[in-house]
Structures are given as structure tokens and as C-alpha cells.
N, C-alpha and C positions, 0 to 999 in steps of 0.2 A: 566217431566221435559225429556230434549233430554239428553244424555250423549253429553259429547261436545270432539271429536276428532282431537285432533291434527296431522297433516298428514306431515313428514321429509322427503324431498327428491320426491317434489309433479312435476314437470318438466318429470321424465320419461312416459314410454308405461305405464307403470303398474300404477302409480300415478294417472295420468288421469282415468282406468279405475276403484280405489279408491274411486276420488272424486266422477263419478258420483252415484257410489255404495250408499257410504255417503248419498249423497244428497238427495237420494229416499227411506231412509231408513226409515223407523216410529218412531224408538227407537234411532237413533244419528244424529249429526249435526258437520258440522265442525266448530272446536274451529279457527284453524289456517294452511294454508298449507306454508312449505315453499320451498322457487328454488332461489340460486343465480343468475342465470341467470335468472330470469322472475320475478325479485323484481319489486314490483311496480305497474305492469300490474295485471289487472281483470282476474280473473279464466275466466270467461263467453268468454274472448276470446279467450281461448284455448278451453276451453272443453264447448261443443254446448249445448247451455239447460240447462246452469247451474243457478240457483236462485238466485238470490241475490246479492250484492256486495261485495263480499271477492277479497281482493287483495294479490297473491302472495305474500312473505316477507321473506328478505335474513338475516336467522338466523343462527348464531353460534353457539353452541353445548351449550356454554356458556349463549346464551341469548333464550334459547327453554322456550317458558310461561308455568309457571306451574298453575296460574287463572286459575280453573274453565275448566281446561283441564283434565276429566277422565278418559283418553286412548292414547296413542303413536302409530302411525304407523311407524316404519324407514324403511322407501324405500330406501334404500342408498347401494351402492355399497359394496363390501365385507371389511372387514377391517375399516368400518368408522361409527360402531355401537355402541362401547364400550364406545367411549368418550361423546358419549349425553346420552347413560346408566349410566355412572358415574357421569354427573352433574344429573340428575334426581332424583335418590338415595344420592346425598348428602343434599335434601331439606328433607327428613324425608317421606313425607308423600307416599304412596304405591300404583301410578298407573298406570292401566295393560299397558302394554310396548306388542307391538308383533312388531317380529324384521322380518323382508322380506331377508337380507342377511344372508348367512350361519354361522355368526358368533358365532349362539350362538346353532347350533344343534346336536354339540360333546358335549354339556354340560349339568351334570346331575341334574343340580337346573331351565335347563329351561324347561318346559312342551314343546314335539314334538307334531306340532300340525296335524297329519292328522287323524282329527276326522271320519273319516269310520273305520279306523284302531287302534288310542291312544284314541280314548273318555271314556274307559272305566280309563285311567291311568290320567282324569283331576281331579283334588280334589280342585279345587279353585284357584291353581296360575296363580299368576298373570304377570310371565314373559313366554313369549310363540315363539317360536322359530317357522318359519310359512317352510314347507318344500322346497325343490326348485321344480322345472317345473316335470323336466326328474324322478326325482324319488320319486313324487307322481304316474307320469305314469307307473313308473318300480314297484312301493311295490304292485299297486293296482293290475297287472298283475298276479303276483306272490303269492301274500299272501292266495290265496286258496288253491294253494297247498305245501305251507312253508312246513311244516309238514313231505312232502315226497320226497325230493329233496335229488338227489344221486350227487352231484356236483356243483360248481360254475353256475349261470345263465348269459347264455350270450345274452347280449341285445345290439342291432342295433338302433341306434336311430338317426332321421330326425327331426328340430326344420325350423321354420319359422326366417325370421333376426329379427323379435322383440323381440327374445330373447336374442339379443346379443345388446340390450339396445339402446341408442339414442347418445352414445362416437364415433366417427367416426372410423371402422375397412373394414377391408378386409369380415370378416364375416354379416357387414350390410351395405356394397353397393350392393346396386342394380346390379347396371352395371358388376362387378365380378361376381356375382350369377347367372347371366342369362343365362338360361340352363346349370347349372352347379349344381354339389352337391357337397360339401366346408367340406372333412372330419378333423378336430383339437380333441386336447387333445384328444390319442388316445387309454390312455393306465392313470390311476392314476386321473380320471378326479373326480372334488369335489364330482359328485351326486354320482359314481358307491362307493366312500365310505362314503357316507350317506345310501345308499339303504343297504351296509353290515354292517352296525354298526344298522341301524333301523329293518331290513329287514332281507335278504338273502345274501352272499354272491353275487356277480356280477363281470361281465365283460363286461365293458360299453364299447361302439363306437361309440359319436354322430359324429353328421354333420348338414350341414345347407344350406337350398336348398333356391331359389327363392322367394316362399310365405312371407307373410306376417307375418301371427299367426297361430299358432296352432302348434303341433308336436303328432310323433309317435312313437312310441318303438314297435318292433321284440323283443319278449322275448324267448329263446330257452331252457327250463326245461327239464333235464336228473333227471328220477325217478327214486324210492329204488324199486319198484315195476309195473307189467305193469295196464294202465288204459284203459278202453273203453270209448270212445266217449263220449255217457249218462252219464257215472260216471262222469266225469271231468265235464260235460254241469254242473251236480247236484252241485253240490260242487262250484262254484262260484254262480250259481243261487243264492241260501242258503246263500251263505257269503253275498251277496248283494240284498236279498229280501226286505230290507227295507231301502235301501241306494236310497233315490230319486235322489241323483245325480249318480250312476253309473249304468248306461246300459248294459246288456249284450247282447251279440249278435252270433246268430251260422255264422254269415260270418263278414269276417275279419272289421273290420271299416275304413272309409276314412279321412284323415286329413281334409280334404275338408268338410263335414260335421257336423266335432267340430268345425268350428271358429264362435265366436260370444256364443258358448253355454257356460253355467256353470259348464255343470259336465261332464264325462268320459263315456267312449266307448270302453268294453271290447270284443271280439270278436279272430275269426277266429279259433281257436281250432282243430288244424292240426295234425295228428301222425303221429310217426317215429321209427322207431327199436319195431314192434309188442306192440305198448302201451306205453315203457316204454322212450319216448322222446315226449314231447308236444311244439310247439309253437304256442303262444297265442300273438294278436298285442292290444293294447291299446294306447286311443286315446286323446288327452284334449284340450282344448285351455290355452297356455302359460299363456296370459296375463288372466284369468280367472282361471278358477280351476289351473293352476298353480302355481296363486302366490295374486290376490284381492281376487277373490269367496273365498279363502279358509283363506282370510286373515278376510272378514267378519266371517264365520262359527265360526273361533275361538275368534271373538270380543263378534258373540253373545252367545256363551257357556261363555265365562267369566261374562259377567253382568245378567244369566241367563234368556237368550230371548231365543226363539225358534231358533235353529240353523240353520235353512232356512227361518228365517226373514231377509224380503230384496231380495231375492232370488227365493222362488217357484213362486211369482206370475210372475217374468222373465223369470222366466224354461218355462213356463205354454203358455207365447206370445211366446218363442221362437220356442215352438213346434205345436204353432197354426198355424206359418207362414212357418213352414217345408213342 
């Protein structure tokens, strides 16, 4: 019997990616999808190729269905998850909850689900906080050298405007972004604090670009000793050798090559200061590995399925088309 997944906040870009992933998964099916703006509309009218006649429902947090729902994915803006979690907790059952917002990324009672770095800390927790998109890219760029850092890591980030969501703003207005690069939240960005908590001290400077999806971060790492390039490459390749969703390249990855892909590309590896400073580039699709794909990894982990179930065949298809 398939596990039934309730998706709360299904109208956004990430919600649509989750609908596609869950619909194609051999062990999951959607129990409900909620959206205030699309209440009563057919999912297939918004997500091409979706099988069945499931309709969006306008559900308040008090009215979230509990019957036959094994897990909830909360794809809500920051600050909106707590009411849903409180209502679910009142029922006395114990479904899996995956929160895609930042609301529980700083809560020690929730498992912080960046599988490539934290799966050893998973011990059956039913409350899982999905990392942020930039935070995922930064941590995967830093982790192999984390034990050799000699100060904060400076990270310059650029994201497509899908990362700004669907609520209209300057940061997702294609006309204002045309031929433009828009800096924002240049100090104390939420993902800066997230990476500092879970990985290493960072100083993060994000920007929005005119492209729709995909992000890149360039990390500047000061180290406690000099490293040769072969030594640095070996650290990254050894660390990610068994990670199907992390590819390590000699050259710096391009954001245009990561769109619609489920994994992360890490590369560049350029030295300065006689090998005591290294620059590393990391790219990912902010809607997939930065959100929906990672949520599916966490769902698989929570239910005891292979972590890459429902992902690897799509990875193979993408590579075949490349």
C-alpha cells in the first residue's frame, strides 16, 4: 500500500515540483493538495501530465485532513508552519512532517535533513526540517574543508528569480531583472545564519539574476595550512564518492547546466595565497535539490525506502539527454 502524502501550500513553484515527484514515486501518492488561490481547480490543469482527477482544496490549518495521511509536506512561507504543526500534534498520532520553510531549521528537536551531510544523525525522527537552497549549496561547498578553516567563509550567491516565490516583488519581476543583477539582504541573511549553525561560520552576499531557476555560490575559504590542488580535489572526491547527487568537477560549474537536475555540481578549486586560500563553486537547482528533491530524499529516509527512490531514474534520464 502506498504512503499518502498531504501537500500544504501547493501553488508555488516548489509545490508543483513536489506534485510531479510524488506522482511518479512508486511508494507515494498524494492524499490532498492545498491552495487557497486554486481551490476547486484540477491539479492537471496546472501541472501537466498529472494523473487522476485530484483537485486543489482551500484548507485552513485547523481543517488539515488527518485520515489516511502518512506524511505532511509544509511548503509554506516562513512563519506559517507552526500553526499547522500544532494542529497535527493535537491529534495524538505521529505522522511524518517535512517543513520546507526556515521555521524549524534552528530547532534541536527537529532533524535537519541535508542527507549527504546529516543522514548519520537520522534516528527515526518524524519531524524533519528541509534546508534552504543557498544553505545546501554553501554547506556542500564547504564541508570537505570544514576542519581546516581559519576564519569565516565568504560566499557570493546568485539565484534565479523563482527563488523569490510567486508573490509579486522586485526580486521576481522579469522586467526589473532584465539585464540586471539585484543584490539583497547583504548581511544576516537567514541562510547565512543557517549555515553558521549547521556547518561553519559564513558571510553571505546573495543576488537575484534574470534567469528563472538554478543558483550558484562562490565560496572563498581561508585555511589553516597550505594545500596542493590534488589534495583538495581528493578531499572533495573522497567525501562525495558515494553520493549520487553530488558531482565534483575540475572546472567551475555553470548554473545553466544544473537547471532541472536533481543534484549538485561542485568545482572550480582555485588557489591563492600559496595554497592557504581556496575558491570553490557550487551550483544546484533551487526548486529541486534546493527544495523538492531534498524533501523526497527525506521522505524516503523517514519511511525506510532507498533514499534515491523516485529520483535516480530521473537523474539517469537527465544525464542521457545532456
